[in-house]
C-alpha positions as CSV (number, residue, x, y, z in Angstrom):
1,M,77.3,38.0,132.9
2,V,74.7,40.5,134.6
3,S,71.9,38.6,136.3
4,N,68.3,39.5,135.5
5,Q,67.7,40.7,138.9
6,A,70.4,43.3,138.6
7,H,69.2,44.7,135.3
8,E,67.0,47.3,137.1
9,H,70.0,48.6,138.9
10,L,72.2,49.4,136.0
11,P,73.3,53.0,135.6
12,R,72.5,55.4,132.7
13,V,75.0,55.4,130.0
14,I,76.2,59.1,129.5
15,T,77.6,60.2,126.1
16,C,79.6,63.5,126.0
17,K,81.2,64.6,122.9
18,G,82.0,60.9,121.8
19,F,82.9,59.6,125.2
20,M,81.0,57.0,127.1
21,L,81.0,57.1,131.1
22,L,79.9,54.3,133.1
23,A,80.0,53.6,136.8
24,L,79.7,50.1,138.0
25,R,80.7,48.0,141.0
26,T,80.5,44.4,142.0
27,C,78.4,43.1,144.9
28,P,79.3,40.1,147.0
29,G,77.1,37.9,144.8
30,H,79.2,38.9,141.8
31,C,76.3,40.5,140.0
32,I,77.2,44.1,138.8
33,L,75.3,47.0,140.3
34,A,75.3,50.6,139.5
35,E,77.3,52.9,141.9
36,T,75.7,56.3,142.8
37,F,77.4,58.9,140.9
38,V,77.4,62.5,139.8
39,I,79.0,63.7,136.6
40,W,79.4,67.3,136.1
41,S,78.8,69.0,132.8
42,F,81.6,70.5,130.7
43,G,80.8,72.5,127.6
44,S,77.8,71.0,125.8
45,C,77.9,67.8,128.0
46,T,74.8,67.2,130.2
47,S,75.3,66.3,134.0
48,Y,73.4,63.5,135.4
49,H,73.1,62.9,139.0
50,G,72.4,60.0,141.5
51,N,69.5,60.0,144.1
52,N,70.6,61.5,147.3
53,V,69.5,60.1,150.7
54,R,69.5,62.9,153.4
55,R,67.7,63.9,156.5
56,A,64.6,66.0,156.4
57,A,62.1,67.3,159.1
58,M,58.9,65.4,158.1
59,A,55.4,66.6,159.0
60,W,53.2,63.6,159.4
61,G,49.8,65.4,160.3
62,P,48.4,68.8,161.2
63,G,50.1,70.3,164.2
64,Q,52.1,67.1,164.9
65,E,55.6,67.3,165.9
66,L,58.2,67.1,163.0
67,V,60.2,63.8,162.7
68,I,63.7,63.8,161.4
69,E,63.6,61.1,158.6
70,D,66.0,59.7,155.9
71,V,64.3,60.7,152.7
72,E,65.6,60.3,149.2
73,V,65.9,63.5,147.3
74,S,65.8,62.9,143.4
75,P,68.1,64.5,141.0
76,P,67.2,67.8,139.4
77,Q,65.1,67.4,136.4
78,P,65.3,69.8,133.4
79,M,65.6,73.4,134.4
80,E,65.8,72.5,138.1
81,I,68.8,72.7,140.6
82,R,69.5,70.8,143.7
83,V,70.6,72.8,146.6
84,K,72.4,71.9,149.7
85,V,70.6,74.0,152.3
86,V,72.8,75.9,154.7
87,C,70.3,77.9,156.9
88,T,66.6,78.1,156.9
89,S,64.4,80.3,159.2
90,L,60.7,79.5,160.3
91,C,58.2,81.8,158.9
92,R,54.7,82.2,160.3
93,S,53.2,80.8,157.2
94,D,54.9,77.5,157.7
95,V,53.3,77.2,161.0
96,T,49.9,78.2,159.8
97,A,50.1,75.6,156.9
98,W,51.4,73.0,159.4
99,Q,48.5,73.6,161.7
100,S,45.8,73.9,158.9
101,Q,43.3,71.0,158.4
102,A,41.6,72.8,155.5
103,F,43.7,71.3,152.9
104,P,45.9,68.6,154.6
105,L,48.8,67.3,152.5
106,F,50.9,64.9,154.4
107,P,53.5,63.8,154.8
108,R,55.2,67.0,153.9
109,I,58.3,68.8,154.3
110,F,57.8,72.5,155.1
111,G,60.2,75.5,155.0
112,H,60.6,78.1,152.3
113,E,62.8,80.9,153.7
114,A,66.2,79.6,153.0
115,S,69.8,79.9,151.8
116,G,72.1,77.3,150.4
117,I,74.7,76.3,147.7
118,V,74.0,74.7,144.5
119,E,75.0,71.0,144.5
120,S,74.0,70.1,141.0
121,V,72.0,71.4,138.0
122,G,69.6,69.8,135.5
123,E,69.4,69.7,131.8
124,G,69.1,73.2,130.3
125,V,70.1,75.2,133.3
126,T,72.7,78.0,132.3
127,E,71.9,80.6,135.0
128,F,73.5,78.5,137.8
129,Q,76.5,76.1,138.4
130,A,77.6,74.0,141.2
131,G,79.0,76.1,144.1
132,D,76.7,79.2,143.6
133,H,75.2,80.7,146.6
134,V,71.6,81.1,146.4
135,L,68.2,82.1,148.2
136,T,65.2,80.1,147.5
137,L,62.0,81.7,146.3
138,F,58.4,80.5,147.2
139,T,57.3,82.6,144.2
140,G,59.6,82.6,141.0
141,E,60.2,84.1,137.8
142,C,60.0,82.5,134.4
143,M,60.9,85.8,132.8
144,A,58.6,85.1,129.8
145,C,54.9,85.1,131.0
146,K,52.6,88.2,130.9
147,H,53.3,89.1,134.6
148,C,57.0,88.6,134.3
149,R,57.3,90.9,131.3
150,S,55.1,93.6,133.1
151,T,56.6,96.2,135.5
152,K,53.2,96.1,137.5
153,S,53.3,92.8,138.9
154,N,55.6,89.9,140.4
155,M,53.0,87.3,140.1
156,C,54.6,84.7,137.7
157,Q,51.9,82.7,135.8
158,V,54.3,79.7,135.4
159,L,56.3,79.7,138.7
160,G,53.7,81.4,141.1
161,L,52.8,80.2,144.6
162,E,52.6,76.3,144.4
163,R,49.7,75.0,146.7
164,R,49.5,71.4,145.8
165,G,52.6,70.1,147.3
166,V,54.3,69.3,143.9
167,M,56.8,70.7,141.6
168,H,55.6,73.2,139.0
169,S,57.3,71.4,136.0
170,N,55.6,68.0,136.0
171,Q,53.3,68.0,139.2
172,K,55.5,65.4,140.9
173,T,57.5,65.4,144.1
174,R,61.3,65.3,144.4
175,F,61.2,63.6,147.7
176,S,60.3,60.1,148.7
177,L,60.4,57.9,151.9
178,K,60.4,54.1,151.4
179,G,59.2,54.6,147.8
180,N,56.4,56.9,148.8
181,P,56.1,60.4,147.7
182,V,56.6,63.2,150.2
183,Y,54.8,66.4,149.3
184,H,56.6,69.9,149.0
185,Y,55.7,73.1,150.5
186,C,55.8,76.2,148.1
187,A,57.9,74.1,145.9
188,V,61.0,74.9,148.2
189,S,60.8,72.5,151.3
190,S,63.9,73.7,152.9
191,F,63.5,71.8,156.1
192,S,65.7,69.3,154.4
193,E,69.6,68.9,154.2
194,Y,69.0,68.9,150.4
195,T,66.1,70.1,148.2
196,V,65.3,70.6,144.4
197,V,63.8,73.8,143.1
198,H,63.1,75.1,139.9
199,S,65.8,77.3,138.7
200,G,63.3,80.1,138.4
201,C,62.6,79.7,142.0
202,A,66.2,80.7,143.2
203,V,68.3,83.8,142.9
204,K,72.0,83.8,142.8
205,V,73.6,85.9,145.7
206,R,77.1,87.4,146.2
207,P,79.2,84.7,147.9
208,D,80.4,87.2,150.7
209,A,76.9,87.7,152.1
210,P,76.4,85.6,155.2
211,L,74.0,82.8,154.3
212,E,72.8,82.7,158.0
213,K,71.5,86.2,157.9
214,I,70.4,86.8,154.5
215,C,68.0,83.8,154.5
216,L,65.4,86.2,156.0
217,L,65.3,88.0,152.7
218,S,63.9,84.9,151.0
219,C,60.6,85.9,152.4
220,G,59.7,87.8,155.7
221,V,62.0,90.9,155.6
222,A,61.9,91.4,151.9
223,A,58.1,91.1,152.1
224,G,57.9,93.9,154.8
225,I,60.2,96.2,153.2
226,G,58.7,95.9,149.7
227,A,55.2,96.4,151.0
228,A,56.1,99.8,152.5
229,W,58.3,100.7,149.4
230,K,56.8,99.2,146.3
231,V,53.3,98.5,147.1
232,A,52.3,101.5,149.3
233,D,55.2,103.7,148.4
234,V,55.2,105.4,151.8
235,S,55.8,109.2,151.5
236,E,57.8,111.5,153.8
237,H,56.1,113.0,156.9
238,S,53.4,110.6,156.6
239,T,51.5,108.6,159.4
240,V,51.7,104.7,159.4
241,A,49.9,102.0,161.4
242,V,51.5,98.7,161.6
243,F,49.2,95.7,162.8
244,G,51.4,93.0,164.2
245,L,55.0,93.7,165.3
246,G,56.5,90.4,164.1
247,T,59.3,90.0,161.5
248,V,57.1,91.3,158.7
249,G,55.6,94.1,160.8
250,L,59.0,95.4,162.0
251,S,60.4,95.2,158.4
252,V,57.5,97.4,157.3
253,A,58.3,99.7,160.2
254,Q,62.0,100.2,159.3
255,A,61.2,100.8,155.7
256,A,58.6,103.5,156.7
257,K,61.2,105.0,158.9
258,L,63.8,105.0,156.0
259,R,61.1,106.7,153.9
260,G,60.7,109.5,156.4
261,A,57.5,108.8,157.9
262,A,56.8,111.2,160.7
263,R,54.8,108.8,163.0
264,I,54.8,104.9,162.9
265,I,52.1,103.4,165.2
266,G,52.6,99.7,166.1
267,I,49.7,97.6,167.2
268,D,50.1,94.2,168.9
269,V,48.6,92.3,171.8
270,N,52.0,91.4,173.1
271,S,53.3,94.4,174.9
272,E,56.8,92.8,175.4
273,K,57.4,93.4,171.6
274,F,57.1,97.3,172.1
275,E,60.7,97.9,173.3
276,T,62.1,95.9,170.5
277,A,60.0,97.8,168.0
278,K,61.6,101.2,168.9
279,A,64.8,100.1,167.2
280,F,62.8,99.7,164.0
281,G,61.3,103.1,163.9
282,V,58.0,102.6,165.8
283,T,57.2,105.8,167.7
284,D,53.9,104.7,169.2
285,F,52.6,101.6,170.8
286,I,48.9,100.4,171.1
287,N,47.8,97.3,172.8
288,P,44.1,96.8,172.0
289,N,43.6,94.8,175.2
290,D,44.5,98.1,177.1
291,H,41.4,100.0,175.7
292,D,37.7,99.9,176.1
293,E,36.9,101.2,172.6
294,P,37.8,99.6,169.2
295,V,41.4,100.2,168.3
296,Q,40.5,101.8,165.1
297,Q,38.9,104.6,167.2
298,V,42.0,104.9,169.2
299,I,44.1,105.2,166.2
300,K,41.9,107.9,164.7
301,K,42.1,109.8,167.9
302,V,45.8,109.9,168.0
303,S,46.2,110.4,164.2
304,D,43.9,113.3,163.4
305,G,41.2,111.2,161.8
306,G,43.3,108.3,160.6
307,V,46.7,107.3,159.3
308,D,47.9,107.7,155.7
309,Y,48.9,104.1,155.5
310,A,47.9,101.0,157.4
311,F,49.6,97.5,157.1
312,E,48.0,94.3,158.2
313,C,50.9,91.9,159.1
314,V,48.8,89.4,161.4
315,G,47.1,87.0,158.9
316,D,43.7,87.8,160.2
317,T,40.9,89.1,157.8
318,G,39.1,90.8,160.8
319,T,42.4,92.8,161.2
320,I,42.2,93.7,157.6
321,T,38.8,95.4,158.2
322,T,40.2,97.2,161.4
323,A,43.1,98.4,159.4
324,L,41.1,99.8,156.6
325,Q,38.8,101.5,159.3
326,S,42.0,103.1,160.8
327,C,42.9,105.0,157.5
328,C,41.9,108.5,156.9
329,D,39.3,109.4,154.3
330,G,40.3,110.6,150.8
331,W,43.7,108.8,150.4
332,G,44.1,106.3,153.1
333,L,45.6,103.0,151.9
334,T,45.6,99.6,153.5
335,V,48.2,96.8,152.5
336,T,47.5,93.3,153.7
337,L,50.4,91.1,154.0
338,G,49.4,88.3,156.3
339,V,48.3,84.7,155.4
340,P,44.9,84.1,157.1
341,K,44.6,81.1,159.5
342,E,40.8,80.8,159.0
343,K,37.9,82.8,157.4
344,P,39.6,83.9,154.2
345,E,36.6,86.2,153.1
346,I,37.1,89.9,154.0
347,S,34.0,91.8,155.2
348,T,33.6,95.6,155.3
349,H,31.1,98.4,154.6
350,Y,31.1,99.8,151.0
351,A,31.4,103.2,152.6
352,Q,35.0,102.5,153.3
353,F,35.8,102.6,149.7
354,L,33.2,105.2,148.8
355,S,35.1,107.6,151.1
356,G,38.3,107.2,149.0
357,K,40.0,104.5,150.9
358,T,42.1,101.8,149.1
359,L,42.8,98.3,149.9
360,K,45.7,96.4,148.3
361,G,47.3,93.0,148.6
362,S,51.0,92.3,148.7
363,L,53.1,89.0,147.8
364,Y,56.6,89.1,148.5
365,G,56.6,93.0,148.7
366,G,56.0,93.3,145.1
367,W,59.7,92.6,144.4
368,K,60.9,91.0,141.0
369,P,63.1,88.6,143.1
370,K,65.9,88.0,140.3
371,Q,66.7,91.6,140.0
372,D,65.6,93.1,143.3
373,I,66.7,90.7,146.0
374,P,70.4,91.2,145.2
375,K,69.9,94.9,145.7
376,L,68.5,94.4,149.1
377,I,71.5,92.2,150.1
378,D,73.7,95.1,149.0
379,M,71.8,97.3,151.0
380,Y,72.1,95.0,154.0
381,L,75.8,94.8,153.6
382,N,76.1,98.5,153.4
383,K,74.1,98.6,156.8
384,E,71.3,100.3,155.3
385,I,68.7,97.9,156.4
386,Q,68.4,95.8,159.5
387,I,68.3,91.9,159.5
388,D,70.6,90.8,162.4
389,E,68.2,92.3,165.1
390,L,65.3,90.1,163.8
391,I,67.0,87.0,164.5
392,T,66.2,86.1,168.2
393,H,67.4,82.4,168.1
394,N,69.8,80.2,166.3
395,L,69.0,76.5,166.5
396,V,70.7,73.3,165.2
397,F,68.6,71.3,162.7
398,G,67.7,68.7,165.5
399,D,65.9,71.3,167.5
400,I,63.4,72.4,164.7
401,N,60.5,71.5,166.9
402,Q,61.7,74.1,169.5
403,A,61.4,76.8,166.7
404,F,57.8,76.0,166.1
405,S,57.1,76.0,169.8
406,L,58.7,79.5,170.1
407,M,56.7,80.8,167.3
408,K,53.3,79.4,168.5
409,E,54.2,81.0,172.0
410,G,55.1,84.3,170.5
411,K,58.5,84.1,172.0
412,C,60.6,84.7,169.0
413,L,60.9,86.9,165.9
414,R,63.1,84.6,163.6
415,C,64.6,81.4,164.4
416,V,67.3,80.5,162.1
417,I,67.9,76.7,161.7
418,H,71.4,75.7,160.9
419,M,71.7,72.7,158.8
420,P,74.6,70.1,159.4
421,K,77.8,71.1,157.5
């Protein structure tokens, strides 16, 4: 007989084409308890999965060091997949959100730029199966909404950027610690050995692509390349200014170089970045601290009245204004990619637009991730775009706080964090 105390531990009964599957074990007190199990689907059978206790790097407050904790990762719900994270890289937006006190959501698991392997799938998922290699997506595709059906946008109305720390589907979390919910970040949360994402927030990748490299295409590198190719459509023989020579800025530069830009001006307050930037196509360097006059005036002087394209990759609204002022009249285009740390409002004189200049925003480089990211991976494997050179540090999961320190101090481009095998 099963004791009353044990009833809550009984497993679900799974019916599959007439067969009933049950997993039980006996505890020392002779009551029957459910064994944690995973049953895979075959044909029309539905797979059910047990909870998964795994290590995750938890943020407990703004700017506080992350703490490695044992968290419970729920099974994937309908149209979700559970992913074993292989590698995840630290993006500047992770650091910005971690430091922010404007909308504090803690405890929280950050991370969104990641690669992994599908461990299990939820009900209704047909696009993925266990063992598939994937990249996570901080902005997904439902494939059915107005924006997904349009060729003009990659802003999904169903699986767009998630800011409330929960899953898109039911506004709940898939992580818990001692029975209490743990918030997500961008509905990805890759600073965990396992994570659960909506199937629309992952893209299947070819199995021969190195997961420790292509994880950068999950955000930064793809965002920079797309801003130059899809959003700005940089033309041959043009002049380009790139504000901020981090991973995103250097990706913009290499994309502009591949488009045949004649001159690529890199602007950064860290002169140590200039030598590295040459390898990505940057031809001229300006450190604003080395000049007495505003940097936009310096740029106009060296570019015959302003550049054709300017890219703001810093995450500062004041820099957006400066970039716009650096463009030429008539057709100058400024694209903003950064996530502001403070003062989200942009201020500029209306004459900037009256003179024919344009300001555009860019999210994930305008890519439709399901169809476009695999093409970028092919280009990387064919040595047409650079990724390896952007990885300055490879760290084990336990050293994740070192990655945050390096990013804050400006001593890295991308730190790739390798999860335990």
